[in-house]
C-alpha positions as CSV (number, residue, x, y, z in Angstrom):
1,M,13.3,-13.6,26.2
2,L,11.3,-12.3,23.4
3,N,11.6,-8.5,22.3
4,A,9.8,-6.4,24.8
5,R,8.4,-4.8,21.8
6,L,6.1,-7.8,20.3
7,E,4.6,-7.3,23.7
8,Q,2.9,-4.0,22.1
9,L,1.9,-5.6,18.6
10,T,-1.4,-8.3,20.0
11,D,-3.5,-6.4,17.5
12,Y,-2.9,-8.0,14.5
13,P,-6.0,-7.5,12.1
14,F,-6.3,-10.7,10.6
15,Q,-5.6,-12.4,13.9
16,R,-8.4,-10.5,15.4
17,L,-10.9,-11.3,12.5
18,A,-9.9,-14.7,12.8
19,D,-10.3,-14.8,16.7
20,L,-13.9,-13.0,16.0
21,L,-15.7,-15.1,13.5
22,G,-14.4,-18.5,14.4
23,G,-15.7,-21.4,13.1
24,P,-15.4,-23.3,9.6
25,A,-16.0,-21.9,6.4
26,R,-19.3,-22.1,4.4
27,A,-18.4,-23.9,0.8
28,D,-20.1,-20.8,-0.9
29,S,-18.1,-18.5,1.3
30,V,-16.3,-15.5,-0.1
31,V,-13.2,-13.8,1.1
32,M,-13.1,-9.9,0.7
33,S,-11.2,-9.4,3.8
34,I,-8.1,-9.3,2.2
35,G,-6.7,-7.4,-0.6
36,E,-5.0,-10.1,-2.5
37,P,-6.0,-9.4,-6.4
38,Q,-8.0,-13.2,-8.4
39,H,-7.6,-11.5,-12.0
40,P,-5.5,-13.9,-13.7
41,P,-1.8,-13.0,-14.1
42,P,-0.4,-11.8,-17.3
43,A,0.7,-15.0,-19.6
44,L,4.1,-12.7,-19.9
45,V,4.7,-14.1,-16.5
46,A,4.9,-17.7,-16.8
47,E,6.7,-17.2,-20.5
48,T,9.5,-15.1,-19.3
49,L,10.2,-17.2,-15.8
50,A,10.4,-20.1,-18.0
51,A,12.6,-18.8,-20.3
52,Q,14.8,-17.5,-17.8
53,A,14.7,-21.1,-15.7
54,G,18.3,-21.2,-15.8
55,L,19.0,-18.8,-13.5
56,W,17.1,-19.9,-10.4
57,G,21.0,-21.2,-9.4
58,K,22.5,-18.2,-9.1
59,Y,22.7,-15.9,-6.4
60,P,20.7,-12.7,-7.7
61,P,22.9,-8.9,-6.5
62,A,21.0,-6.9,-4.0
63,N,20.1,-4.2,-6.1
64,G,19.0,-6.3,-8.8
65,S,19.9,-6.4,-12.6
66,A,20.6,-3.2,-14.3
67,D,17.7,-4.6,-16.7
68,F,15.4,-4.3,-13.8
69,R,16.2,-0.8,-12.4
70,A,16.4,0.9,-16.4
71,A,13.0,-0.7,-16.4
72,V,11.6,1.2,-13.3
73,V,12.9,4.2,-14.3
74,E,11.5,4.1,-17.6
75,W,8.3,3.5,-16.3
76,L,8.5,5.6,-13.8
77,N,9.7,8.7,-16.2
78,R,6.2,7.5,-18.7
79,R,3.9,7.2,-15.8
80,F,4.5,10.7,-14.0
81,R,6.2,12.6,-16.8
82,L,9.4,13.0,-15.1
83,P,12.6,15.3,-16.3
84,A,14.7,12.6,-17.5
85,G,17.6,12.3,-14.9
86,L,15.7,13.1,-12.1
87,V,15.4,9.3,-11.2
88,D,19.1,7.6,-11.4
89,A,18.4,4.0,-12.2
90,E,22.0,3.2,-10.3
91,R,21.3,5.3,-7.4
92,A,17.9,6.0,-6.6
93,V,16.2,2.6,-7.3
94,L,16.0,-0.7,-5.5
95,P,14.2,-4.0,-5.9
96,V,12.1,-5.5,-3.0
97,A,10.3,-8.3,-2.0
98,G,7.0,-7.0,-2.3
99,T,6.5,-3.3,-0.3
100,R,5.6,-5.2,3.0
101,E,8.8,-5.9,3.6
102,A,10.5,-2.6,2.3
103,L,7.8,-0.4,4.0
104,Y,8.8,-2.6,7.3
105,L,12.0,-2.1,7.3
106,I,12.5,1.7,6.1
107,A,11.5,2.5,9.4
108,Q,14.8,0.4,11.0
109,T,16.8,2.2,8.6
110,V,15.8,6.0,9.3
111,C,14.3,5.8,13.2
112,T,17.0,6.5,15.8
113,P,17.2,3.8,18.2
114,G,16.8,4.9,22.0
115,H,15.6,8.2,21.1
116,R,12.6,8.4,23.1
117,R,11.3,11.0,21.8
118,A,10.9,9.6,18.2
119,A,7.8,10.0,16.4
120,V,6.5,8.5,13.3
121,L,3.1,10.0,11.5
122,L,0.7,7.8,10.2
123,P,-2.6,7.7,8.5
124,N,-5.9,6.6,10.2
125,P,-7.1,4.1,9.4
126,F,-4.0,2.9,8.0
127,Y,-2.3,-0.3,6.7
128,Q,-1.6,-2.3,9.4
129,V,2.7,-3.0,8.6
130,Y,3.3,1.1,9.4
131,V,1.9,0.3,12.9
132,G,4.4,-2.8,13.6
133,A,7.7,-0.7,11.7
134,A,6.8,2.0,14.0
135,V,6.9,0.1,17.3
136,M,9.4,-2.6,16.5
137,A,12.0,0.6,15.7
138,G,11.6,2.0,19.3
139,A,9.4,5.4,17.9
140,E,6.0,6.8,18.6
141,P,2.7,5.9,16.6
142,V,0.8,9.3,16.1
143,F,-2.5,8.3,14.4
144,V,-3.5,11.3,12.4
145,P,-7.2,11.2,10.8
146,G,-8.2,12.4,7.4
147,A,-8.2,16.1,7.2
148,A,-11.9,16.4,5.9
149,G,-13.9,13.4,7.4
150,P,-13.2,9.5,6.6
151,H,-12.9,9.1,3.1
152,S,-10.1,11.8,3.4
153,Q,-6.0,12.0,3.6
154,P,-4.2,13.4,6.5
155,D,-2.7,16.8,6.5
156,Y,0.4,16.3,8.2
157,A,0.9,20.5,8.4
158,A,-1.5,21.1,10.4
159,L,-0.2,19.1,13.4
160,P,1.9,21.2,15.7
161,G,5.5,22.0,15.2
162,A,6.5,21.0,18.6
163,L,5.6,17.4,17.4
164,L,6.7,17.6,13.8
165,D,10.1,18.8,15.2
166,R,10.6,15.0,16.7
167,V,9.0,12.9,13.6
168,E,11.8,11.1,11.9
169,L,9.6,9.2,9.6
170,A,5.8,9.8,8.1
171,Y,4.0,7.3,6.0
172,L,1.6,8.4,3.2
173,C,-0.4,6.0,1.5
174,N,-1.9,7.6,-2.0
175,P,-4.3,6.2,-3.4
176,A,-5.0,5.3,0.1
177,N,-5.5,1.8,2.2
178,P,-8.4,1.5,3.2
179,Q,-10.2,4.1,2.2
180,G,-9.4,4.5,-0.9
181,A,-8.7,8.7,-1.2
182,V,-6.2,10.6,-3.6
183,A,-3.8,13.0,-2.2
184,D,-3.7,15.7,-5.1
185,L,-0.2,17.2,-6.6
186,D,-0.5,20.1,-4.2
187,H,-1.0,18.0,-0.9
188,L,2.1,16.0,-1.7
189,K,4.0,19.1,-2.7
190,R,3.3,20.4,1.0
191,A,4.2,16.8,2.5
192,I,7.2,17.0,1.4
193,G,7.8,20.7,2.1
194,L,7.6,19.9,5.3
195,A,9.7,17.0,5.3
196,R,12.6,19.0,4.2
197,E,11.8,21.9,6.7
198,H,11.6,19.5,9.5
199,G,14.4,16.8,8.6
200,F,12.1,13.3,8.2
201,V,11.8,11.1,5.6
202,L,8.4,11.1,3.9
203,A,7.6,7.3,3.2
204,V,4.9,7.5,0.1
205,D,3.2,3.9,-0.4
206,E,2.0,4.3,-3.9
207,C,1.0,0.6,-4.3
208,Y,-2.6,1.1,-5.7
209,S,-1.6,3.9,-7.6
210,E,-2.3,1.7,-11.2
211,I,-5.8,1.2,-9.8
212,W,-7.8,4.5,-10.5
213,D,-11.5,5.4,-11.4
214,G,-11.4,8.9,-12.9
215,A,-8.2,10.0,-12.9
216,E,-4.7,8.8,-12.1
217,P,-3.4,9.8,-9.3
218,A,-0.3,12.4,-9.0
219,G,3.0,10.8,-7.3
220,A,4.9,11.7,-5.0
221,L,8.3,12.4,-7.5
222,A,6.0,14.4,-9.7
223,A,5.6,16.5,-6.4
224,C,9.6,16.8,-6.6
225,A,9.8,17.6,-10.0
226,A,7.5,19.9,-9.8
227,L,9.3,21.6,-6.2
228,G,12.8,21.7,-8.4
229,G,15.2,20.3,-7.1
230,G,16.0,17.0,-6.2
231,L,14.3,13.9,-4.1
232,D,15.7,14.8,-1.2
233,N,13.6,13.4,1.9
234,V,11.2,11.5,-0.3
235,L,11.0,7.1,-1.0
236,V,8.3,5.9,-2.8
237,F,7.2,2.1,-2.8
238,H,5.4,0.3,-5.7
239,S,4.5,-3.1,-5.9
240,L,3.3,-5.2,-9.0
241,S,0.8,-7.1,-6.8
242,K,-2.3,-4.7,-7.5
243,R,-0.7,-2.9,-11.0
244,S,-0.2,-6.9,-12.6
245,S,-2.6,-9.2,-10.2
246,V,0.6,-11.6,-9.1
247,P,0.9,-10.8,-5.5
248,G,2.8,-14.2,-5.4
249,L,5.6,-12.9,-7.6
250,R,6.4,-10.8,-4.3
251,S,7.9,-7.9,-6.7
252,G,8.5,-4.5,-6.2
253,F,10.9,-1.4,-5.8
254,V,11.7,1.5,-3.6
255,A,12.9,4.8,-5.5
256,G,13.9,8.4,-4.2
257,D,16.5,10.0,-2.1
258,P,20.0,8.5,-3.4
259,R,21.1,9.2,0.1
260,L,18.3,7.0,1.3
261,I,18.3,4.2,-1.0
262,A,22.3,3.3,0.2
263,A,21.8,3.6,3.7
264,F,18.4,1.3,3.0
265,Q,20.7,-1.1,0.8
266,R,23.2,-1.0,3.5
267,L,20.3,-2.8,6.0
268,R,18.6,-5.2,3.6
269,A,22.4,-6.3,2.6
270,Y,21.6,-8.4,6.4
271,G,18.5,-9.1,6.6
272,G,16.1,-8.3,3.2
273,P,15.5,-11.0,0.7
274,A,17.3,-10.6,-2.6
275,T,14.8,-11.1,-5.6
276,P,15.5,-13.8,-7.5
277,L,16.6,-12.9,-11.3
278,P,13.9,-14.7,-13.2
279,I,11.3,-12.6,-10.7
280,L,13.6,-9.5,-11.6
281,A,13.4,-10.6,-15.7
282,A,9.7,-10.7,-15.6
283,A,9.3,-8.0,-13.3
284,A,10.9,-5.7,-16.0
285,R,8.7,-6.8,-18.5
286,L,5.9,-6.2,-16.4
287,W,6.9,-2.1,-15.9
288,R,7.5,-2.0,-19.7
289,D,3.9,-3.1,-20.5
290,E,0.8,-0.7,-19.9
291,A,-1.7,-3.3,-22.1
292,H,-2.7,-5.8,-19.3
293,V,-2.8,-2.8,-16.8
294,D,-5.7,-0.9,-18.8
295,E,-7.2,-4.3,-18.7
296,N,-6.8,-5.0,-14.8
297,R,-8.2,-1.4,-14.8
298,A,-11.1,-1.9,-16.6
299,L,-12.3,-4.8,-14.3
300,Y,-12.2,-3.3,-11.0
301,R,-14.0,0.3,-12.4
302,A,-16.9,-2.5,-13.3
303,K,-16.5,-3.7,-10.0
304,L,-17.6,-0.3,-8.5
305,D,-20.1,0.0,-11.0
306,L,-21.4,-3.0,-9.5
307,A,-21.1,-1.8,-6.0
308,E,-22.5,1.3,-6.8
309,R,-25.2,-0.5,-8.5
310,H,-26.0,-2.3,-5.1
311,L,-25.1,0.3,-2.1
312,S,-25.7,3.8,-4.0
313,G,-27.1,5.5,-0.6
314,R,-26.4,3.5,1.6
315,F,-23.9,2.5,4.5
316,G,-22.3,6.5,3.7
317,F,-21.6,4.7,0.3
318,V,-18.6,6.8,-1.8
319,R,-17.2,5.4,-4.7
320,P,-13.1,5.4,-4.3
321,P,-11.2,7.7,-6.6
322,G,-8.2,4.9,-6.3
323,G,-8.0,1.0,-4.9
324,F,-10.2,-1.5,-4.8
325,F,-11.5,-0.9,-1.5
326,L,-15.0,-0.1,-0.2
327,W,-15.2,1.4,3.0
328,L,-18.8,1.2,4.4
329,D,-20.4,2.8,7.2
330,V,-22.3,0.0,9.0
331,G,-22.8,1.2,12.5
332,D,-20.9,-1.6,14.3
333,G,-17.9,-3.2,12.0
334,E,-17.5,-6.0,14.4
335,A,-20.8,-6.2,14.5
336,A,-21.6,-5.9,10.6
337,A,-18.4,-8.4,10.3
338,L,-20.0,-11.2,12.3
339,K,-23.2,-11.1,11.0
340,L,-22.0,-11.4,7.2
341,W,-20.0,-14.2,8.1
342,R,-22.7,-16.0,9.7
343,Q,-25.4,-15.4,7.3
344,A,-23.9,-14.9,4.3
345,G,-20.6,-16.3,4.2
346,I,-19.0,-13.0,3.3
347,R,-15.7,-12.0,5.1
348,V,-14.7,-8.4,5.7
349,L,-12.7,-6.2,7.7
350,P,-13.6,-4.5,10.4
351,G,-13.0,-0.7,10.2
352,R,-11.5,-0.6,13.9
353,Y,-8.6,-3.4,13.3
354,L,-7.4,-0.5,10.8
355,S,-7.6,2.5,12.9
356,R,-7.5,3.8,16.5
357,D,-8.9,6.2,18.7
358,G,-12.9,4.9,17.3
359,I,-11.9,6.6,14.1
360,G,-12.7,3.3,12.3
361,D,-15.3,1.7,14.2
362,R,-18.5,2.2,12.6
363,F,-16.5,0.9,9.1
364,I,-16.1,-2.0,7.1
365,R,-13.8,-2.7,4.2
366,V,-14.5,-4.5,1.4
367,A,-11.9,-6.2,-0.9
368,L,-13.7,-5.9,-4.7
369,V,-11.1,-8.5,-5.4
370,H,-13.1,-11.2,-7.2
371,D,-14.4,-11.5,-10.5
372,L,-17.2,-10.1,-12.0
373,E,-19.7,-12.8,-11.6
374,T,-18.2,-13.4,-7.8
375,T,-18.5,-10.0,-7.2
376,D,-21.8,-8.8,-8.3
377,R,-23.3,-12.2,-6.1
378,A,-21.3,-11.3,-3.1
379,L,-22.5,-7.3,-2.9
380,A,-26.2,-8.6,-3.4
381,R,-26.1,-10.8,-0.5
382,L,-24.1,-8.2,1.4
383,A,-26.6,-5.1,0.9
384,E,-29.3,-7.7,1.6
385,V,-27.9,-9.1,4.9
386,L,-26.6,-5.5,6.2
């Protein structure tokens, strides 16, 4: 007998897209539906994996290596200008196999089974894993649209107090997937204050924090530092997939409230994959290197330049301050996706598949993950067909 909650998970975005488009791909098709970075990975990854090959024969510890945790804390302190000692490498950091599994499992960690009034706050539009996590944890997903329209972040403080009192977990994606909206430091401070006032966990997905256009996005741990005190009620999730163009490495981390990290580690000891030691070694080197991140960011900026040249003044184009997705108003996202696939061989994702209550029905999400030449050609074709 299948878990009855699985019956609620019948609308996974990429299965819906496959059902919509059908048929074989054209020889010149371009997949812009998925945020899978296509930039070449840094050479140090292969070098480190080869040098550490002898460690493949060892079971890795669930909490990673001391060197990995130290590298993470060094990076967090440097990137977000945190005070020394705010993040304890032994008690406040855990490696994860990319952030997808961590973002899913945190709901299983903090939500109360059988609590029929438990709620999980999600941005609307959203990253699909948040929905699956809430449903499978037995909570009610509450979809909260952007406070200032389709290219903005949700303001959870505007929700009724009676709802906030039954929230156990709130997800916030910063910069946001799919529309690239960035929450500033004050927004993050308000969200943290709200979590502490109402006793819920704020899970801040910062996977796109290193892909920004004009100014680096603020971080939730920096907001904790600005508020004073510790990291209570707050967890941040980071990944090397986007930052370092190594989605196949499956390496990231979660950091924050030591009490929550300890509980999360207990759960993952039963069902979470431990990161192999050679991958931890490569990851530590990546977190300590910024040169490849600067090059990566410059490539994404160049692709945003191409997008602005092809799409400015059309389809509600807004140059996103963070991330590498375009969120385009095309009137009917499903119809546009089908037309682009049939007439141009371009695969994009309808916004309807990443939203509820009609919020994303008019939109498509376009991932700028390819090389400059491919991106230029695909955007020209997209603009012409639409």
